[in-house]
C-alpha positions, 0 to 999 in steps of 0.5 A, spaced: 518 497 517 513 495 512 511 494 505 505 492 503 500 494 497 497 501 498 490 501 501 488 507 497 490 503 491 486 498 493 478 502 494 480 505 487 480 498 484 475 496 487 470 502 485 472 501 478 471 493 479 464 495 482 462 500 476 464 495 472 459 490 474 454 495 475 454 496 467 452 488 467 460 486 466 459 479 468 464 478 474 467 472 471 469 475 465 472 481 470 481 480 469 484 479 476 488 485 478 494 485 483 496 492 486 501 497 482 502 501 487 505 499 494 507 503 500 514 503 505 513 506 511 518 506 518 516 506 525 522 510 528 519 509 536 518 502 535 525 503 532 528 506 537 525 502 543 527 496 540 535 500 539 535 498 532 539 504 528 535 507 521 540 510 516 537 516 513 538 513 506 532 508 508 528 514 511 529 518 504 526 512 501 520 511 506 513 514 503 511 514 511 516 515 516 512 515 523 515 518 529 
């Protein structure tokens, strides 16, 4: 299992920052932003190999399930 910031959202935020810099804003004046979107991924193949039984409720909450 992993719970981490969304990579696609991070790229989108980086693009927004780059656009603001290209519009002559000073990088030092830009606010620091944290990710607002996170992804929960479960790897069932690894869980089965380790003998871990993942409850259906947890699978329903996952953004992505790797089988």
